[in-house]
C-alpha positions in Angstrom: -24.7 -12.0 29.0 -23.6 -8.8 30.9 -20.4 -6.9 31.0 -19.9 -6.7 35.0 -16.8 -4.3 34.5 -18.9 -1.2 33.8 -21.8 -1.3 36.2 -23.7 -4.3 34.5 -24.0 -2.4 31.3 -22.2 -2.7 28.0 -20.9 0.2 26.3 -21.7 0.6 22.6 -18.3 -0.7 21.5 -18.5 -3.7 23.7 -22.0 -4.4 21.9 -20.3 -4.1 18.5 -17.5 -6.5 19.8 -20.1 -9.2 20.9 -22.2 -8.8 17.7 -18.7 -9.3 15.6 -17.8 -12.1 17.7 -21.0 -13.9 17.4 -20.9 -13.6 13.6 -23.9 -11.2 13.7 -24.4 -9.3 10.4 -20.9 -7.8 9.6 -20.3 -4.2 9.5 -17.9 -2.8 6.8 -15.6 -5.0 4.8 -12.1 -4.6 5.6 -10.9 -5.0 2.2 -12.8 -3.9 -1.1 -14.4 -0.7 -1.7 -14.9 1.8 1.2 -18.2 1.9 2.9 -19.3 -1.2 1.3 -21.1 -4.0 3.4 -19.2 -7.3 3.7 -21.1 -9.9 1.8 -19.9 -12.7 3.7 -18.3 -12.9 7.2 -14.9 -14.1 5.4 -14.8 -11.0 3.7 -13.7 -9.3 7.1 -10.7 -11.6 7.8 -7.1 -10.1 7.5 -4.9 -11.8 5.0 -3.6 -15.1 6.2 -0.2 -14.7 4.7 0.2 -11.5 6.8 -1.1 -13.1 10.0 1.2 -16.3 9.4 4.2 -14.0 9.1 3.5 -11.9 12.1 2.8 -15.4 14.3 6.2 -16.7 12.8 7.9 -13.5 13.7 6.7 -13.6 17.4 7.7 -17.3 17.8 10.9 -19.0 18.2 12.5 -20.7 15.2 11.4 -24.3 14.8 8.0 -23.9 16.3 5.0 -25.0 13.8 1.8 -23.4 13.5 -1.4 -25.8 12.8 -3.8 -24.5 10.4 -6.6 -24.3 13.1 -4.4 -22.2 15.2 -3.6 -20.0 12.2 -7.4 -19.6 11.5 -8.4 -18.9 15.1 -5.5 -16.4 15.4 -6.6 -14.7 12.0 -10.1 -14.6 13.0 -9.2 -13.0 16.6 -7.2 -10.3 14.7 -10.1 -9.7 12.6 -12.4 -9.3 15.4 -10.0 -7.1 17.5 -9.5 -4.7 14.3 -13.2 -4.4 14.0 -13.7 -3.6 17.7 -10.9 -1.2 17.8 -12.2 0.7 14.8 -15.7 0.7 16.1 -14.2 2.2 19.4 -12.4 4.9 17.4 -15.3 5.6 15.2 -17.5 6.4 18.5 -14.8 8.9 19.4 -14.9 10.5 16.0 -18.6 10.6 16.2 -18.4 12.4 19.5 -16.1 15.0 17.9 -18.5 15.3 15.0 -16.1 14.1 12.6 -16.4 11.5 9.7 -12.4 10.9 9.7 -10.8 8.6 12.4 -7.5 9.9 13.5 -4.6 8.8 15.7 -6.2 10.4 18.9 -9.3 8.3 18.3 -7.6 5.1 17.9 -5.4 5.9 21.3 -8.6 6.8 23.3 -10.1 3.6 21.8 -7.3 1.6 23.2 -7.7 3.2 26.7 -11.6 2.5 26.5 -10.7 -1.1 25.5 -8.6 -1.4 28.4 -5.4 -1.8 26.7 -3.7 1.3 28.4 -0.2 -0.4 28.4 -0.3 -0.1 24.4 -0.8 3.6 24.6 2.9 4.8 25.1 4.4 2.5 22.6 1.8 3.3 19.9 2.5 7.0 20.5 6.0 6.3 20.3 5.4 4.4 16.9 3.3 7.3 15.9 5.9 9.9 16.5 8.4 7.8 14.6 6.2 7.6 11.7 5.5 11.1 11.6 9.4 11.8 11.9 9.9 9.5 8.9 7.2 11.1 6.8 8.5 14.3 7.4 12.1 13.4 6.5 10.5 11.7 3.3 8.7 14.9 2.3 11.9 17.1 3.1 14.0 14.8 0.9 11.5 14.9 -1.9 11.0 18.9 -1.7 14.8 19.1 -1.7 14.9 16.9 -4.8 12.2 18.7 -6.4 13.8 22.3 -5.6 17.1 21.2 -7.0 15.5 19.9 -10.3 13.4 23.1 -10.5 16.5 25.3 -9.9 18.5 23.5 -12.8 15.7 23.6 -15.1 14.1 26.8 -14.5 17.1 29.1 -13.7 16.1 31.4 -16.6 12.4 32.0 -15.4 12.4 33.9 -12.2 8.7 34.5 -12.1 7.8 30.7 -11.8 10.3 30.6 -8.9 8.3 33.0 -6.9 5.3 30.9 -7.7 7.0 27.7 -6.2 7.9 29.7 -3.1 4.2 30.8 -2.7 3.2 27.2 -3.0 5.5 25.9 -0.5 4.6 28.6 2.0 1.0 27.4 1.7 2.1 23.9 2.3 3.9 24.8 5.3 0.8 26.8 6.8 -1.6 23.8 5.9 0.7 21.6 7.8 1.2 23.7 10.8 -2.6 24.2 11.0 -3.1 20.4 10.8 -0.6 19.8 13.5 -2.5 22.3 15.7 -5.7 20.8 15.1 -4.5 17.3 15.8 -2.8 18.8 19.2 -6.3 20.3 20.0 -8.2 16.9 19.3 -5.3 15.1 21.6 -5.9 17.7 24.5 -9.7 17.1 24.5 
């Protein structure tokens, strides 16, 4: 069986897809400890309750889903996640990194020929980052207010807190710059 889309040769990620799809030895378990091998193919399946909820949200009210359909969609979703992870891992390895990042996932979507999802995924990622930044800001304000009330008598401690906050800001800026450089390459 050959993939004609790329000159008759399969890419590594497509090979991983076919290996997973044919129930060859499974790679890494989706649940459980990180890096542990799956003992059974079922260990790689996504939770049925989550899959069922997503399916029901996507369908109009009153549509029933058979057990076989839920099982098939669950397996397809698991295979998709494994395939996308394998593709993203290839990009991380090319960058000599062990950690997958958002840029790797977006690149994997393009390699898997899901370009139409890249823009919505980028928008979701930006919304997530804004939300996290808002949460972090609110948490810092709350902490700052608490510290100011409790430590008004200790000016030395307040200077230490300011230095820690400056260090955190610098680390966050460096991380944002690194992500920007990785996305550009």
